[in-house]
Kinemage of the C-alpha trace (Angstrom):
@kinemage 1
@onewidth
@group {chain A} dominant
@subgroup {mainchain}
@vectorlist {calphas} color= white
{ca unk a 1} P -83.212 -122.229 49.595
{ca unk a 2} L -80.142 -123.381 51.487
{ca unk a 3} L -77.729 -121.723 49.025
{ca unk a 4} L -79.641 -118.456 49.251
{ca unk a 5} L -79.325 -118.477 53.049
{ca unk a 6} L -75.593 -119.274 52.815
{ca unk a 7} L -75.086 -116.412 50.390
{ca unk a 8} L -76.962 -114.023 52.690
{ca unk a 9} L -74.955 -115.080 55.745
{ca unk a 10} L -71.637 -114.813 53.879
{ca unk a 11} L -72.628 -111.403 52.517
{ca unk a 12} L -73.597 -110.197 55.990
{ca unk a 13} L -70.281 -111.387 57.454
{ca unk a 14} L -68.397 -109.614 54.673
{ca unk a 15} L -70.272 -106.350 55.237
{ca unk a 16} L -69.735 -106.468 58.998
{ca unk a 17} L -66.041 -107.294 58.610
{ca unk a 18} L -65.456 -104.563 56.055
{ca unk a 19} L -67.100 -101.964 58.297
{ca unk a 20} L -64.134 -102.333 60.653
{ca unk a 21} L -61.580 -102.478 57.864
{ca unk a 22} L -58.856 -99.930 57.360
{ca unk a 23} L -58.360 -98.512 53.896
{ca unk a 24} L -55.202 -96.927 52.568
{ca unk a 25} L -54.398 -95.246 49.272
{ca unk a 26} L -51.332 -93.533 47.879
{ca unk a 27} L -47.802 -93.668 49.239
{ca unk a 28} L -47.105 -91.996 52.567
{ca unk a 29} L -44.892 -88.906 52.494
{ca unk a 30} L -43.741 -86.246 54.910
{ca unk a 31} L -44.635 -82.735 53.673
{ca unk a 32} L -42.039 -81.156 55.978
{ca unk a 33} L -39.288 -83.299 54.454
{ca unk a 34} L -40.402 -82.173 50.998
{ca unk a 35} L -40.454 -78.557 52.125
{ca unk a 36} L -36.922 -78.910 53.559
{ca unk a 37} L -35.223 -80.135 50.366
{ca unk a 38} L -37.196 -78.499 47.546
{ca unk a 39} L -35.906 -75.221 46.125
{ca unk a 40} L -38.276 -73.105 44.055
{ca unk a 41} L -36.810 -72.231 40.671
{ca unk a 42} L -34.148 -74.968 40.986
{ca unk a 43} L -35.660 -78.352 41.862
{ca unk a 44} L -36.761 -80.191 38.709
{ca unk a 45} L -39.556 -82.622 37.917
{ca unk a 46} L -36.956 -85.401 37.610
{ca unk a 47} L -35.646 -84.657 41.112
{ca unk a 48} L -39.158 -84.617 42.562
{ca unk a 49} L -39.961 -87.912 40.850
{ca unk a 50} L -36.690 -89.391 42.148
{ca unk a 51} L -37.594 -88.509 45.741
{ca unk a 52} L -41.389 -88.837 45.694
{ca unk a 53} L -42.070 -91.357 42.934
{ca unk a 54} L -44.771 -90.971 40.316
{ca unk a 55} L -47.433 -88.376 41.162
{ca unk a 56} L -50.909 -89.632 41.972
{ca unk a 57} L -52.351 -87.265 39.393
{ca unk a 58} L -51.169 -84.626 36.960
{ca unk a 59} L -52.848 -81.636 35.443
{ca unk a 60} L -52.481 -78.002 34.486
{ca unk a 61} L -53.050 -74.611 36.052
{ca unk a 62} L -53.664 -71.548 33.909
{ca unk a 63} L -53.548 -68.218 35.750
{ca unk a 64} L -55.674 -65.186 34.848
{ca unk a 65} L -52.672 -63.628 33.077
{ca unk a 66} L -52.299 -66.745 30.903
{ca unk a 67} L -49.315 -68.218 32.753
{ca unk a 68} L -49.385 -71.990 32.361
{ca unk a 69} L -48.070 -74.451 34.949
{ca unk a 70} L -47.914 -78.219 35.043
{ca unk a 71} L -49.392 -79.517 38.312
{ca unk a 72} L -48.481 -82.752 40.063
{ca unk a 73} L -50.489 -83.964 43.029
{ca unk a 74} L -49.562 -86.563 45.620
{ca unk a 75} L -52.226 -88.024 47.912
{ca unk a 76} L -52.024 -90.322 50.889
{ca unk a 77} L -54.914 -91.476 53.011
{ca unk a 78} L -55.502 -94.039 55.706
{ca unk a 79} L -58.496 -94.620 57.935
{ca unk a 80} L -61.269 -96.899 59.065
{ca unk a 81} L -64.213 -97.206 56.691
{ca unk a 82} L -66.742 -96.491 59.420
{ca unk a 83} L -64.781 -93.397 60.622
{ca unk a 84} L -63.568 -91.739 57.414
{ca unk a 85} L -64.041 -88.301 58.937
{ca unk a 86} L -61.134 -89.189 61.266
{ca unk a 87} L -58.933 -90.449 58.428
{ca unk a 88} L -55.354 -89.298 57.967
{ca unk a 89} L -55.298 -87.479 54.618
{ca unk a 90} L -52.268 -85.727 53.139
{ca unk a 91} L -52.215 -83.746 49.912
{ca unk a 92} L -49.221 -82.182 48.183
{ca unk a 93} L -49.642 -80.099 45.015
{ca unk a 94} L -46.594 -78.937 43.093
{ca unk a 95} L -46.527 -76.433 40.213
{ca unk a 96} L -43.797 -76.558 37.581
{ca unk a 97} L -42.895 -73.907 35.020
{ca unk a 98} L -42.132 -74.547 31.336
{ca unk a 99} L -38.511 -75.375 32.297
{ca unk a 100} L -39.852 -78.211 34.506
{ca unk a 101} L -38.712 -76.454 37.682
{ca unk a 102} L -40.751 -76.158 40.885
{ca unk a 103} L -42.439 -72.761 40.994
{ca unk a 104} L -44.651 -73.297 44.017
{ca unk a 105} L -46.247 -75.984 46.128
{ca unk a 106} L -48.894 -76.360 48.784
{ca unk a 107} L -49.700 -79.150 51.155
{ca unk a 108} L -52.103 -80.087 53.876
{ca unk a 109} L -51.812 -82.795 56.488
{ca unk a 110} L -53.389 -83.410 59.865
{ca unk a 111} L -51.408 -82.423 62.951
{ca unk a 112} L -48.615 -80.803 60.943
{ca unk a 113} L -47.263 -77.398 61.916
{ca unk a 114} L -46.658 -75.011 59.057
{ca unk a 115} L -43.224 -73.432 59.016
{ca unk a 116} L -42.511 -69.957 57.708
């Protein structure tokens, strides 16, 4: 019975401690910095990888007209487990054409002003 009580107490301490814990995933990036140096139709996948590192995920986009793009996505998130709705989450999606050049990109980040 003693071991069962110890396990319960240790488990409870772990749960309470983790409720205050901060989680982080991905590598932080600045979307405005990306926007400042990338040039659509010129910047290549190799250049993006050199600046940003490996993408968090990759995939494909096929438009209604059949145009095919490779898609790279970068994610970064940081926040407290008990307040995930207040977490700092950044997402950057980049589309590349068949020549491995940036065609378009979109990003979202909290408290960032979008430039025109």
